[in-house]
C-alpha positions in Angstrom: -85.7 20.8 -182.3 -88.5 18.3 -182.0 -86.5 15.8 -180.2 -85.5 18.5 -177.7 -88.9 19.6 -177.3 -89.7 16.0 -176.4 -87.3 15.6 -174.0 -88.4 18.6 -172.1 -91.8 17.8 -172.4 -90.9 14.1 -170.8 -88.7 15.9 -167.7 -91.9 18.5 -167.0 -94.4 15.8 -167.4 -92.3 13.6 -164.6 -91.9 16.5 -162.3 -96.0 16.8 -162.2 -96.2 13.2 -161.7 -93.4 13.3 -158.7 -93.7 16.6 -157.8 -96.3 16.5 -154.8 -95.3 13.3 -153.0 -91.3 14.3 -153.0 -92.1 17.2 -151.5 -94.1 15.2 -148.2 -91.3 13.0 -148.2 -89.1 16.0 -147.7 -91.2 17.5 -145.0 -91.4 14.0 -143.4 -87.8 14.0 -143.2 -87.7 17.4 -142.0 -90.2 16.7 -139.2 -88.4 13.2 -138.4 -85.0 15.1 -137.9 -86.9 18.3 -135.9 -88.2 15.5 -133.6 -84.7 13.6 -132.9 -83.3 17.2 -132.5 -86.0 18.2 -129.8 -85.8 14.1 -128.3 -81.7 14.8 -128.1 -82.4 18.1 -126.0 -85.0 16.1 -123.6 -82.4 13.1 -123.2 -79.9 15.6 -122.6 -82.1 17.7 -120.1 -82.9 14.6 -118.5 -79.3 13.7 -118.0 -79.1 17.1 -116.3 -81.3 16.8 -113.9 -80.3 13.3 -112.7 -77.2 14.6 -112.0 -78.9 17.9 -110.0 -80.9 14.9 -108.4 -77.8 13.0 -107.4 -75.8 16.0 -106.1 -78.9 16.5 -104.1 -79.2 13.3 -102.4 -75.4 13.5 -101.8 -76.0 17.0 -99.9 -79.0 15.7 -98.3 -77.1 12.6 -96.9 -74.1 15.1 -96.1 -76.7 17.3 -93.8 -78.6 14.4 -92.6 -75.0 12.7 -90.9 -74.1 16.1 -89.6 -77.4 17.0 -88.0 -76.9 13.1 -86.7 -73.7 13.9 -85.1 -75.0 17.0 -83.5 -78.1 15.4 -81.6 -75.0 12.5 -80.8 -73.3 15.5 -79.4 -76.1 16.8 -77.9 -77.1 13.4 -76.2 -73.7 13.1 -75.2 -73.2 13.3 -71.1 -77.0 12.7 -70.9 -77.1 8.9 -70.5 -78.7 7.5 -67.6 -76.4 5.6 -65.3 -77.6 4.1 -61.7 -76.1 5.8 -58.5 -77.0 5.7 -54.9 -78.9 7.8 -52.7 -79.9 8.2 -49.1 -83.2 7.2 -48.7 -83.8 9.7 -45.9 -82.1 12.2 -43.6 -79.0 10.7 -42.2 -77.3 12.1 -38.9 -73.4 12.1 -38.9 -72.2 8.8 -37.6 -75.1 7.2 -38.7 -73.9 3.3 -39.7 -75.1 2.7 -43.2 -77.5 -0.2 -43.4 -79.0 -1.1 -47.0 -82.3 0.0 -46.0 -81.1 3.6 -45.6 -80.6 4.0 -49.8 -82.0 3.6 -52.9 -80.9 3.2 -56.1 -81.8 6.0 -58.7 -80.9 6.8 -62.3 -79.0 10.0 -63.1 -76.8 11.9 -66.4 -73.7 10.6 -66.4 -72.5 14.0 -67.0 -73.1 14.7 -63.1 -71.7 11.8 -61.9 -68.1 11.5 -60.9 -65.9 8.8 -59.5 -65.8 10.1 -56.0 -69.8 8.5 -56.1 -70.5 5.1 -54.5 -71.8 2.8 -57.6 -74.5 0.3 -56.6 -72.0 -2.6 -57.4 -69.3 -1.1 -54.6 -72.0 -0.2 -51.8 -71.3 -3.6 -50.1 -68.1 -1.9 -49.4 -69.3 0.8 -47.0 -72.3 -0.8 -45.5 -71.6 -0.9 -41.8 -69.2 2.3 -41.8 -70.2 5.2 -40.0 -71.1 8.6 -42.1 -68.6 11.1 -41.6 -71.1 14.2 -42.4 -74.9 14.2 -42.6 -77.1 13.5 -45.3 -80.3 14.8 -47.0 -82.9 12.7 -48.3 -81.7 12.1 -51.9 -78.1 13.0 -51.3 -75.8 11.0 -53.7 -73.6 8.7 -51.2 -69.8 9.6 -51.9 -66.8 8.0 -50.9 -65.5 11.3 -48.6 -68.7 10.8 -46.7 -66.9 8.0 -44.6 -63.2 9.0 -44.7 -62.1 9.5 -41.1 -60.8 13.2 -40.5 -57.2 12.3 -40.5 -57.4 10.3 -43.9 -55.7 13.1 -45.9 -53.1 13.4 -43.2 -49.2 13.3 -43.8 -48.1 9.6 -42.0 -45.3 12.2 -40.4 -47.9 13.8 -38.3 -48.7 10.1 -37.2 -45.0 10.2 -36.2 -44.6 10.9 -32.3 -42.0 13.4 -31.4 -38.4 11.7 -30.5 -39.6 8.3 -32.6 -39.0 7.5 -36.6 -41.1 5.5 -38.9 -39.2 2.8 -41.0 -40.3 0.8 -43.3 -39.2 -2.7 -43.7 -40.1 -5.0 -47.0 -42.1 -8.0 -45.5 -44.6 -10.7 -47.9 -46.2 -13.9 -47.3 -45.6 -15.7 -44.5 -42.5 -13.2 -43.3 -45.6 -10.5 -42.5 -47.6 -12.7 -40.8 -50.1 -14.1 -44.0 -50.8 -10.2 -44.6 -52.9 -9.8 -41.0 -50.7 -7.5 -39.5 -52.9 -4.1 -39.6 -52.0 -0.6 -38.5 -51.7 0.1 -34.7 -50.8 -3.6 -34.1 -47.7 -4.6 -32.2 -45.5 -6.9 -33.4 -41.5 -8.3 -32.4 -38.7 -8.0 -35.2 -37.2 -10.7 -35.8 -34.1 -11.1 -37.6 -32.0 -14.0 -39.5 -28.7 -14.1 -40.4 -25.1 -15.3 -39.8 -24.4 -15.3 -36.0 -21.0 -12.7 -36.0 -19.7 -15.2 -33.0 -20.3 -18.3 -34.1 -21.0 -17.5 -38.4 -23.7 -19.8 -38.1 -27.4 -19.1 -39.5 -29.5 -18.1 -36.5 -32.7 -16.0 -35.8 -33.0 -13.6 -32.9 -35.7 -11.2 -31.4 -34.3 -7.7 -32.5 -37.4 -5.2 -31.4 -40.0 -6.0 -28.9 -43.4 -4.3 -29.2 -43.0 -2.3 -31.6 -46.3 -0.2 -33.3 -47.2 -0.8 -36.9 -47.9 2.9 -38.4 -49.0 1.2 -41.8 -49.4 -1.5 -44.2 -48.2 -0.3 -47.8 -50.0 2.6 -48.2 -52.8 2.1 -45.6 -52.4 3.7 -42.4 -54.2 4.1 -39.1 -56.6 6.7 -40.8 -57.6 4.8 -44.3 -60.8 3.4 -44.6 -59.6 0.1 -45.8 -63.2 -0.8 -47.0 -63.4 1.7 -49.6 -60.0 -0.2 -51.4 -60.0 -3.0 -53.9 -58.6 -6.0 -52.5 -55.3 -5.6 -54.3 -54.9 -2.3 -52.7 -55.4 -3.8 -49.5 -52.2 -6.0 -50.1 -48.8 -5.0 -49.1 -45.3 -5.9 -49.1 -43.8 -3.2 -47.0 -45.0 -2.6 -43.3 -43.9 1.1 -41.5 -42.9 0.8 -37.9 -42.6 3.5 -35.4 -38.9 3.1 -33.7 -36.4 5.3 -31.7 -33.9 6.5 -33.8 -31.4 4.3 -32.7 -33.8 1.3 -33.8 -34.2 2.9 -37.3 -30.7 2.8 -37.9 -30.4 -1.2 -36.2 -32.9 -1.9 -38.7 -31.2 -0.7 -41.8 -28.1 -2.7 -40.7 -30.2 -5.9 -40.3 -32.0 -5.7 -43.5 -28.4 -5.6 -45.4 -27.1 -8.3 -43.4 -30.2 -10.9 -43.4 -33.9 -11.3 -43.9 -36.3 -9.7 -41.5 -39.7 -11.0 -40.1 -42.8 -9.9 -37.9 -44.0 -11.8 -34.8 -47.5 -10.4 -34.1 -48.5 -9.6 -30.6 -51.3 -8.9 -28.5 -51.2 -4.9 -27.8 -52.3 -5.4 -24.4 -49.2 -7.9 -23.7 -46.5 -5.2 -22.8 -44.6 -8.3 -21.4 -40.9 -8.4 -22.4 -37.9 -11.3 -22.9 -35.5 -10.6 -19.8 -33.0 -12.4 -21.9 -32.3 -12.1 -25.0 -31.1 -15.1 -27.0 -31.0 -16.3 -30.9 -32.6 -19.8 -32.1 -29.9 -21.8 -33.8 -29.8 -24.9 -35.9 -28.7 -26.8 -33.2 -31.9 -25.5 -31.0 -33.9 -27.4 -34.0 -32.6 -30.5 -32.8 -32.2 -29.8 -29.3 -34.5 -32.5 -27.5 -34.1 -30.4 -24.1 -35.1 -27.1 -25.2 -38.3 -28.5 -27.4 -39.4 -29.7 -23.8 -38.7 -26.2 -22.3 -40.5 -24.7 -25.0 -43.4 -27.1 -24.8 -43.9 -26.7 -21.1 -43.9 -22.5 -21.6 -46.4 -23.4 -24.6 -48.9 -25.0 -22.3 -48.9 -22.2 -19.8 -49.9 -20.2 -22.7 -52.7 -22.7 -23.8 -53.9 -23.1 -20.3 -54.6 -19.1 -20.1 -56.5 -18.9 -23.6 -58.8 -22.5 -23.1 -62.0 -21.9 -21.8 -62.5 -23.4 -18.5 -64.2 -27.1 -18.6 -61.7 -28.0 -21.5 
């Protein structure tokens, strides 16, 4: 019994000695755990705020991109491009010159391909206006087109006549010097039906040219690009019988053209064909020389 009492006395003494410090440690640990929990919650809150900020920033970028696209769409068609306008009022039939026009800028949505660009203006200098223009009017290609520019070629073919196109290129087409309304002779090179030898003869004389390629007498060549003025076909105004002759001749040999003066209405009295023998015939060569000298005397200036 005394021994048991002594043990309890020791325990009570120990509790009295360590009691306050133990309680303080427990409270400190509790406060630490509470602070840690609060810190963890703050970290989680900050993490959510960061994710929200990222989401808001992404949405803001999307809205900004959408707004930029709207601005770009609104600006489409409003980019300024240079155009040519009349500097003053111009009457119909005025021959256009540089001092009659001015360059200005205009929103591209109001400028069509029918407007003459500053880089193309040289093509209409010297052309007559087909309509009156007021100061500030756009210079349009249509202002220089003749009334017949949009007519069909069939309207140009005279009654009882026929329009026939033949293939020509290079030297066969007088190196591209033939123009609508010119007069030409049509030459045919092929085998002579009697001798079977190669020969060239004048098939048709004094034939009127209706068109070269797609250019007719109503077309304004200055409005066309260089490649558009080139041609590989020539359309001629002939009689129905001559149309048949040309169709057959184009299949039996090659055709070429000889350009002639439109005022020259002379005809060859005797139709002949040049053969390979003529290339080496001295007599015919001298005869041709005399005839050519007569021609040169007609075109040479006096005193030469």
